[in-house]
C-alpha positions in Angstrom: -16.9 4.7 -4.1 -15.0 7.9 -4.7 -11.4 8.3 -2.5 -9.0 10.6 -2.7 -5.9 9.5 -4.6 -3.3 9.7 -1.8 -5.5 6.7 -0.7 -5.5 5.1 -3.4 -1.5 5.4 -4.0 -0.1 4.5 -0.6 3.9 5.1 -1.9 6.9 4.3 -4.5 8.5 1.5 -3.8 11.9 1.9 -5.0 13.8 -1.4 -5.2 16.3 -2.8 -7.6 14.0 -4.7 -9.3 11.6 -1.8 -9.4 14.3 0.6 -10.5 15.5 -2.2 -13.5 11.6 -1.8 -14.8 11.5 2.0 -14.7 14.5 2.6 -16.9 14.0 -0.8 -18.9 10.4 -1.3 -19.6 8.6 2.4 -18.0 6.9 0.7 -15.1 6.6 1.8 -12.0 6.0 0.2 -8.6 3.5 1.2 -6.0 1.8 -0.1 -2.7 -1.7 0.3 -3.4 -4.9 -0.2 -1.1 -5.7 -3.5 -1.0 -9.6 -2.8 -2.4 -8.5 -0.7 -5.2 -9.1 -1.7 -8.7 -6.8 -1.2 -11.8 -9.1 1.7 -12.7 -8.7 3.5 -9.6 -5.0 3.2 -9.6 -5.0 4.9 -13.4 -7.0 7.7 -12.1 -5.0 8.2 -8.7 -2.1 8.2 -10.8 -2.9 10.0 -14.0 -4.1 13.0 -11.0 -1.5 12.6 -8.5 1.7 12.7 -11.7 -0.4 14.4 -14.5 1.1 11.9 -16.9 -1.0 9.1 -18.8 -1.2 5.3 -18.0 -1.1 2.9 -20.7 -1.6 -0.5 -18.7 -2.1 -1.7 -14.8 -0.8 -4.6 -13.4 -1.4 -5.7 -9.6 -0.9 -8.0 -7.4 -1.5 -9.6 -3.9 1.8 -9.7 -1.5 1.5 -12.2 1.3 3.0 -10.4 4.5 6.0 -12.7 6.0 5.8 -14.6 9.0 8.2 -12.7 11.8 9.8 -13.7 14.8 10.6 -11.3 18.1 12.4 -13.6 20.5 10.1 -16.4 20.9 7.3 -14.7 19.5 5.7 -15.4 15.8 4.2 -12.8 14.2 2.7 -12.1 11.1 3.2 -8.8 8.7 -0.1 -7.5 6.9 -0.7 -8.7 3.6 -0.4 -5.7 1.3 -1.0 -4.9 -3.0 1.5 -4.0 -5.4 0.3 -2.3 -9.0 2.6 -2.0 -11.5 1.6 1.1 -13.7 3.0 1.6 -17.5 3.1 4.9 -18.7 2.4 5.5 -22.5 5.4 6.2 -24.8 6.5 10.2 -24.9 5.5 10.9 -20.9 8.1 11.7 -18.9 9.3 10.2 -16.5 8.6 10.0 -12.8 11.2 11.2 -10.7 10.9 10.1 -6.9 14.2 11.9 -5.4 13.5 15.4 -7.6 13.5 17.8 -4.6 15.6 16.0 -2.4 
Protein backbone atom coordinates (compact mmCIF):
# COMPACT_ATOMS: atom_id res chain seq x y z
CA UNK A 1 0.00 0.00 0.00
CA UNK A 2 1.89 3.02 -1.27
CA UNK A 3 0.04 6.25 -0.42
CA UNK A 4 1.24 9.83 -0.89
CA UNK A 5 2.86 11.43 2.16
CA UNK A 6 0.11 14.03 2.53
CA UNK A 7 -2.44 11.23 3.06
CA UNK A 8 -0.37 9.80 5.93
CA UNK A 9 0.60 13.05 7.72
CA UNK A 10 -2.72 14.86 8.17
CA UNK A 11 -1.75 17.86 10.32
CA UNK A 12 0.85 19.08 12.80
CA UNK A 13 -0.32 19.25 16.41
CA UNK A 14 0.55 22.63 17.90
CA UNK A 15 -0.21 22.55 21.62
CA UNK A 16 1.65 23.71 24.71
CA UNK A 17 2.90 20.17 25.34
CA UNK A 18 4.06 19.64 21.75
CA UNK A 19 5.85 23.00 21.75
CA UNK A 20 7.67 22.07 24.96
CA UNK A 21 8.65 18.67 23.52
CA UNK A 22 9.85 20.32 20.32
CA UNK A 23 12.17 22.67 22.20
CA UNK A 24 13.44 20.25 24.84
CA UNK A 25 13.61 16.83 23.14
CA UNK A 26 13.47 17.53 19.37
CA UNK A 27 10.07 15.77 19.16
CA UNK A 28 7.41 16.74 16.63
CA UNK A 29 3.74 15.80 16.99
CA UNK A 30 1.48 15.01 14.05
CA UNK A 31 -2.06 13.82 13.50
CA UNK A 32 -1.68 10.81 11.18
CA UNK A 33 -3.92 8.36 9.34
CA UNK A 34 -5.34 5.67 11.63
CA UNK A 35 -3.94 2.79 9.59
CA UNK A 36 -0.46 4.28 9.01
CA UNK A 37 2.50 2.27 10.29
CA UNK A 38 5.59 3.72 11.95
CA UNK A 39 7.67 3.03 8.83
CA UNK A 40 5.15 4.84 6.61
CA UNK A 41 5.09 7.81 9.03
CA UNK A 42 8.89 7.99 9.04
CA UNK A 43 9.09 7.93 5.23
CA UNK A 44 6.33 10.55 4.91
CA UNK A 45 8.00 12.99 7.33
CA UNK A 46 11.38 12.53 5.64
CA UNK A 47 9.94 13.17 2.19
CA UNK A 48 7.67 16.11 3.15
CA UNK A 49 10.16 18.05 5.27
CA UNK A 50 13.49 16.66 3.91
CA UNK A 51 14.88 15.77 7.34
CA UNK A 52 16.18 12.51 8.84
CA UNK A 53 14.01 10.82 11.48
CA UNK A 54 15.49 8.91 14.41
CA UNK A 55 12.41 7.33 16.03
CA UNK A 56 8.62 7.31 15.71
CA UNK A 57 6.19 6.63 18.56
CA UNK A 58 2.45 6.40 18.00
CA UNK A 59 -0.59 6.49 20.23
CA UNK A 60 -4.28 5.89 19.61
CA UNK A 61 -6.42 8.80 20.80
CA UNK A 62 -10.02 8.03 21.70
CA UNK A 63 -12.73 10.45 20.63
CA UNK A 64 -14.46 12.49 23.32
CA UNK A 65 -18.14 12.36 24.17
CA UNK A 66 -19.82 15.66 23.26
CA UNK A 67 -23.26 17.10 23.87
CA UNK A 68 -25.30 19.39 21.66
CA UNK A 69 -28.36 20.34 23.67
CA UNK A 70 -29.74 17.08 24.99
CA UNK A 71 -28.25 14.93 22.24
CA UNK A 72 -25.09 12.95 22.93
CA UNK A 73 -22.50 12.40 20.25
CA UNK A 74 -18.96 11.14 19.99
CA UNK A 75 -15.96 12.49 18.14
CA UNK A 76 -14.09 9.97 16.02
CA UNK A 77 -10.93 8.23 17.21
CA UNK A 78 -7.60 9.33 15.73
CA UNK A 79 -3.89 8.54 15.82
CA UNK A 80 -1.04 10.72 17.05
CA UNK A 81 2.64 10.31 16.13
CA UNK A 82 5.66 11.61 18.05
CA UNK A 83 8.58 11.93 15.62
CA UNK A 84 12.12 12.47 16.92
CA UNK A 85 14.61 14.06 14.54
CA UNK A 86 18.25 13.01 14.39
CA UNK A 87 20.76 15.28 16.06
CA UNK A 88 22.16 17.86 13.67
CA UNK A 89 18.92 18.09 11.66
CA UNK A 90 17.26 21.48 11.24
CA UNK A 91 14.08 21.75 13.33
CA UNK A 92 10.86 22.13 11.35
CA UNK A 93 9.08 25.46 11.84
CA UNK A 94 5.37 25.27 11.02
CA UNK A 95 4.69 29.01 10.73
CA UNK A 96 7.79 30.27 8.88
CA UNK A 97 5.86 31.73 5.94
CA UNK A 98 3.16 33.44 7.99
